[in-house]
MIKEGU-42342 format. One record per atom (N, C-alpha, C): residue in one letter; atom name; x, y, z. Coordinates in steps of 0.001 Angstrom, whole numbers, plus 500000, padded with zeros to 6 digits. Layout:
BEGIN
+--------+-------+--------+--------+--------+
: residu : atome :      u :      v :      w :
+--------+-------+--------+--------+--------+
:      a :    CA :      X :      Y :      Z :
...
+--------+-------+--------+--------+--------+
//
This chain:
BEGIN
+--------+-------+--------+--------+--------+
: residu : atome :      u :      v :      w :
+--------+-------+--------+--------+--------+
:      m :     N : 509060 : 510034 : 516365 :
:      m :    CA : 509950 : 509198 : 515467 :
:      m :     C : 509375 : 510204 : 514081 :
:      d :     N : 510091 : 508630 : 513493 :
:      d :    CA : 510144 : 509150 : 511952 :
:      d :     C : 508505 : 508706 : 510734 :
:      m :     N : 508516 : 509944 : 510120 :
:      m :    CA : 507856 : 509216 : 509452 :
:      m :     C : 507681 : 508407 : 508382 :
:      i :     N : 507318 : 506778 : 508288 :
:      i :    CA : 507620 : 505899 : 507010 :
:      i :     C : 506566 : 505817 : 505819 :
:      e :     N : 507290 : 506491 : 504763 :
:      e :    CA : 506963 : 506060 : 503203 :
:      e :     C : 506900 : 505101 : 502400 :
:      i :     N : 506134 : 504629 : 501991 :
:      i :    CA : 506324 : 503307 : 500724 :
:      i :     C : 506832 : 504464 : 500108 :
:      k :     N : 507520 : 503632 : 499063 :
:      k :    CA : 507989 : 503875 : 497347 :
:      k :     C : 506916 : 503597 : 496384 :
:      k :     N : 506813 : 504538 : 495153 :
:      k :    CA : 505714 : 504177 : 494162 :
:      k :     C : 507546 : 503309 : 493878 :
:      g :     N : 506633 : 502864 : 492825 :
:      g :    CA : 507592 : 501284 : 491792 :
:      g :     C : 508669 : 500049 : 492843 :
:      a :     N : 508112 : 499676 : 494192 :
:      a :    CA : 508371 : 499092 : 494929 :
:      a :     C : 507528 : 497873 : 494632 :
:      k :     N : 509278 : 496567 : 495455 :
:      k :    CA : 507105 : 495559 : 495357 :
:      k :     C : 507281 : 495318 : 496988 :
:      y :     N : 505832 : 495222 : 497339 :
:      y :    CA : 505452 : 494713 : 498911 :
:      y :     C : 504566 : 493200 : 499222 :
:      t :     N : 504152 : 492553 : 499972 :
:      t :    CA : 503366 : 491927 : 500633 :
:      t :     C : 501845 : 492391 : 501485 :
:      v :     N : 500931 : 492358 : 501100 :
:      v :    CA : 499615 : 493106 : 501372 :
:      v :     C : 498972 : 491988 : 502260 :
:      v :     N : 498168 : 491795 : 503597 :
:      v :    CA : 496901 : 491157 : 503849 :
:      v :     C : 496416 : 492017 : 504329 :
:      s :     N : 495373 : 491426 : 503743 :
:      s :    CA : 494279 : 492573 : 504406 :
:      s :     C : 493318 : 491461 : 504423 :
:      g :     N : 491864 : 491902 : 504616 :
:      g :    CA : 490725 : 491148 : 504519 :
:      g :     C : 489666 : 490698 : 502674 :
:      s :     N : 489295 : 489906 : 503198 :
:      s :    CA : 488294 : 490181 : 501623 :
:      s :     C : 486929 : 489617 : 502273 :
:      g :     N : 485666 : 489411 : 500461 :
:      g :    CA : 484695 : 489425 : 502353 :
:      g :     C : 484408 : 487536 : 502618 :
:      d :     N : 485002 : 486770 : 501728 :
:      d :    CA : 484426 : 485882 : 502742 :
:      d :     C : 484680 : 485340 : 504654 :
:      g :     N : 485418 : 486400 : 504769 :
:      g :    CA : 486078 : 485994 : 506426 :
:      g :     C : 488148 : 485346 : 505813 :
:      k :     N : 488627 : 485495 : 505020 :
:      k :    CA : 489866 : 484481 : 505077 :
:      k :     C : 491004 : 485952 : 503993 :
:      p :     N : 491821 : 485366 : 504932 :
:      p :    CA : 492618 : 487060 : 504667 :
:      p :     C : 493508 : 487241 : 502362 :
:      m :     N : 493887 : 488220 : 502191 :
:      m :    CA : 493980 : 487974 : 500905 :
:      m :     C : 495576 : 488722 : 500851 :
:      t :     N : 496281 : 487561 : 500153 :
:      t :    CA : 497891 : 488750 : 500013 :
:      t :     C : 497345 : 489179 : 499509 :
:      t :     N : 498098 : 489995 : 498878 :
:      t :    CA : 498137 : 490401 : 497593 :
:      t :     C : 500040 : 491359 : 497461 :
:      e :     N : 500894 : 491098 : 495910 :
:      e :    CA : 502478 : 491269 : 495729 :
:      e :     C : 502051 : 491558 : 494420 :
:      g :     N : 503129 : 492460 : 495241 :
:      g :    CA : 502548 : 493472 : 493618 :
:      g :     C : 503489 : 494791 : 493747 :
:      e :     N : 503782 : 495955 : 493066 :
:      e :    CA : 503935 : 496765 : 492505 :
:      e :     C : 503114 : 498450 : 493402 :
:      y :     N : 503379 : 498652 : 494835 :
:      y :    CA : 503110 : 499819 : 494423 :
:      y :     C : 502740 : 500865 : 494067 :
:      i :     N : 501560 : 501586 : 493113 :
:      i :    CA : 502100 : 502913 : 492249 :
:      i :     C : 500380 : 503914 : 493185 :
:      g :     N : 500175 : 503667 : 494497 :
:      g :    CA : 499990 : 505057 : 494842 :
:      g :     C : 499050 : 505125 : 495316 :
:      y :     N : 498061 : 506504 : 495665 :
:      y :    CA : 496720 : 506002 : 496694 :
:      y :     C : 496273 : 506755 : 495843 :
:      a :     N : 494089 : 506441 : 496667 :
:      a :    CA : 493256 : 506683 : 495736 :
:      a :     C : 491904 : 506276 : 495854 :
:      i :     N : 490583 : 507452 : 495755 :
:      i :    CA : 490316 : 506953 : 497328 :
:      i :     C : 489053 : 505639 : 496469 :
:      l :     N : 488253 : 505444 : 497372 :
:      l :    CA : 487611 : 504440 : 496795 :
:      l :     C : 486294 : 503732 : 497463 :
:      g :     N : 485180 : 505242 : 497331 :
:      g :    CA : 484324 : 505826 : 497250 :
:      g :     C : 484807 : 507270 : 498081 :
:      e :     N : 484544 : 507210 : 499885 :
:      e :    CA : 485145 : 507577 : 501097 :
:      e :     C : 486064 : 507724 : 501017 :
:      e :     N : 487071 : 507079 : 501884 :
:      e :    CA : 487111 : 505514 : 501560 :
:      e :     C : 488497 : 505897 : 500844 :
:      g :     N : 489333 : 505801 : 501847 :
:      g :    CA : 491448 : 505759 : 501169 :
:      g :     C : 491557 : 504636 : 500650 :
:      s :     N : 492592 : 504119 : 499597 :
:      s :    CA : 493323 : 503010 : 499579 :
:      s :     C : 494275 : 502955 : 498369 :
:      l :     N : 495407 : 502336 : 498699 :
:      l :    CA : 495952 : 501593 : 498063 :
:      l :     C : 496510 : 501220 : 497071 :
:      v :     N : 497287 : 501491 : 496133 :
:      v :    CA : 497314 : 500840 : 494936 :
:      v :     C : 498168 : 500074 : 494520 :
:      f :     N : 498019 : 498561 : 494167 :
:      f :    CA : 499307 : 498367 : 492768 :
:      f :     C : 498518 : 497626 : 492278 :
:      r :     N : 500418 : 497722 : 491442 :
:      r :    CA : 499513 : 496195 : 490557 :
:      r :     C : 500278 : 495197 : 490331 :
:      i :     N : 499439 : 494418 : 489745 :
:      i :    CA : 499709 : 492751 : 490289 :
:      i :     C : 500008 : 491776 : 488926 :
:      n :     N : 500210 : 491058 : 489067 :
:      n :    CA : 500424 : 489978 : 487889 :
:      n :     C : 499370 : 489003 : 488388 :
:      d :     N : 498698 : 488789 : 487009 :
:      d :    CA : 497425 : 487875 : 486757 :
:      d :     C : 497593 : 486443 : 485878 :
:      g :     N : 498603 : 485631 : 485726 :
:      g :    CA : 499013 : 485501 : 485340 :
:      g :     C : 499538 : 486166 : 484020 :
:      n :     N : 498649 : 485675 : 482707 :
:      n :    CA : 499715 : 486315 : 482359 :
:      n :     C : 498970 : 488344 : 481945 :
:      k :     N : 497934 : 488716 : 482745 :
:      k :    CA : 497776 : 490321 : 482253 :
:      k :     C : 498679 : 490604 : 483756 :
:      n :     N : 498924 : 491926 : 483727 :
:      n :    CA : 498709 : 493430 : 484391 :
:      n :     C : 497654 : 493674 : 484766 :
:      k :     N : 497329 : 493756 : 485927 :
:      k :    CA : 495558 : 494700 : 486820 :
:      k :     C : 496908 : 495183 : 487557 :
:      l :     N : 495219 : 496528 : 488193 :
:      l :    CA : 495883 : 497508 : 489647 :
:      l :     C : 494513 : 497046 : 490483 :
:      r :     N : 494980 : 497036 : 491264 :
:      r :    CA : 494597 : 495908 : 493066 :
:      r :     C : 494296 : 497400 : 493458 :
:      l :     N : 492764 : 497745 : 494095 :
:      l :    CA : 492911 : 499024 : 494919 :
:      l :     C : 492554 : 498214 : 496331 :
:      i :     N : 493118 : 498452 : 497176 :
:      i :    CA : 493178 : 497766 : 498419 :
:      i :     C : 492843 : 499175 : 499452 :
:      p :     N : 491951 : 498526 : 500541 :
:      p :    CA : 490842 : 499812 : 501747 :
:      p :     C : 491299 : 499355 : 502481 :
:      i :     N : 492043 : 501098 : 503168 :
:      i :    CA : 492719 : 500950 : 504022 :
:      i :     C : 492938 : 500764 : 505501 :
:      s :     N : 490806 : 500530 : 505712 :
:      s :    CA : 490732 : 499710 : 507097 :
:      s :     C : 490399 : 498409 : 507396 :
:      s :     N : 491003 : 498296 : 505579 :
:      s :    CA : 491048 : 496462 : 505106 :
:      s :     C : 492412 : 495597 : 505803 :
:      i :     N : 493483 : 496738 : 505544 :
:      i :    CA : 495072 : 496403 : 505557 :
:      i :     C : 495244 : 495699 : 505987 :
:      a :     N : 495688 : 494869 : 507253 :
:      a :    CA : 495409 : 494033 : 508387 :
:      a :     C : 497484 : 494270 : 508702 :
:      y :     N : 498116 : 493657 : 507519 :
:      y :    CA : 499583 : 494399 : 507744 :
:      y :     C : 499944 : 493985 : 506090 :
:      i :     N : 501525 : 494850 : 506368 :
:      i :    CA : 502509 : 494898 : 505298 :
:      i :     C : 503996 : 494490 : 505293 :
:      d :     N : 504697 : 494022 : 504639 :
:      d :    CA : 505440 : 492857 : 504403 :
:      d :     C : 506494 : 493776 : 503945 :
:      f :     N : 507835 : 494293 : 504097 :
:      f :    CA : 508101 : 494994 : 502801 :
:      f :     C : 509956 : 495034 : 504484 :
:      d :     N : 511043 : 495083 : 503029 :
:      d :    CA : 512305 : 495318 : 503848 :
:      d :     C : 512133 : 497229 : 503907 :
:      e :     N : 514137 : 497690 : 504401 :
:      e :    CA : 514516 : 498759 : 504920 :
:      e :     C : 514021 : 499465 : 503649 :
:      a :     N : 514571 : 498851 : 502495 :
:      a :    CA : 515501 : 499292 : 501529 :
:      a :     C : 513876 : 500042 : 500416 :
:      n :     N : 512965 : 499417 : 500830 :
:      n :    CA : 511362 : 499612 : 500053 :
:      n :     C : 510980 : 500327 : 501083 :
:      l :     N : 511017 : 501480 : 501764 :
:      l :    CA : 510378 : 501965 : 502527 :
:      l :     C : 511740 : 504080 : 502314 :
:      i :     N : 510378 : 504775 : 502874 :
:      i :    CA : 511525 : 506210 : 503135 :
:      i :     C : 511044 : 506924 : 504789 :
:      a :     N : 512135 : 506978 : 505216 :
:      a :    CA : 511944 : 507742 : 507439 :
:      a :     C : 511879 : 509179 : 506672 :
:      k :     N : 511060 : 510082 : 506612 :
:      k :    CA : 511018 : 510999 : 507498 :
:      k :     C : 510919 : 512698 : 508249 :
:      d :     N : 510542 : 512929 : 508582 :
:      d :    CA : 510753 : 513920 : 509757 :
:      d :     C : 509770 : 513691 : 509473 :
:      k :     N : 508209 : 514298 : 510037 :
:      k :    CA : 507262 : 514049 : 510499 :
:      k :     C : 506676 : 515431 : 510411 :
:      n :     N : 508201 : 516738 : 510717 :
:      n :    CA : 507493 : 517990 : 509874 :
:      n :     C : 507773 : 518232 : 508690 :
:      s :     N : 508044 : 517417 : 508150 :
:      s :    CA : 508556 : 518130 : 506465 :
:      s :     C : 507615 : 517220 : 505840 :
:      d :     N : 507623 : 518632 : 504575 :
:      d :    CA : 506379 : 518898 : 503436 :
:      d :     C : 505511 : 517738 : 503503 :
:      r :     N : 504274 : 516861 : 504477 :
:      r :    CA : 503489 : 516497 : 504641 :
:      r :     C : 502334 : 516614 : 504045 :
:      d :     N : 502251 : 517353 : 503174 :
:      d :    CA : 501006 : 518011 : 502092 :
:      d :     C : 501620 : 517054 : 500135 :
:      k :     N : 503242 : 517100 : 500668 :
:      k :    CA : 503067 : 515937 : 499042 :
:      k :     C : 503222 : 514201 : 499069 :
:      t :     N : 502684 : 513863 : 499429 :
:      t :    CA : 502931 : 512119 : 500055 :
:      t :     C : 501339 : 512085 : 500751 :
:      t :     N : 501163 : 510705 : 501128 :
:      t :    CA : 500221 : 509935 : 502507 :
:      t :     C : 501648 : 509192 : 502459 :
:      y :     N : 501426 : 509376 : 504802 :
:      y :    CA : 502230 : 508931 : 504907 :
:      y :     C : 501351 : 507356 : 506487 :
:      i :     N : 502813 : 506295 : 506530 :
:      i :    CA : 501514 : 505049 : 507539 :
:      i :     C : 502687 : 505013 : 508453 :
:      v :     N : 501217 : 505475 : 509653 :
:      v :    CA : 502745 : 505396 : 510546 :
:      v :     C : 502009 : 504979 : 511349 :
+--------+-------+--------+--------+--------+
//
């Protein structure tokens, strides 16, 4: 099975958990991966009114990510894994 990598700079819709028990939907540009405390997070640039903000979404809170095939890269699972973060 190929590994799937989401593209930096591409737009995605992420549905994740929130503190109030309702799902939170984030639409934005994927910037990269960051560590939040001891947990990995995906970082998105979002437009909040007239301001651009960065949003860190902890991996464990993600319910799903919507994207089309134009916004993903399939790679052989044995290729250079140390250079990128994959979502399997």
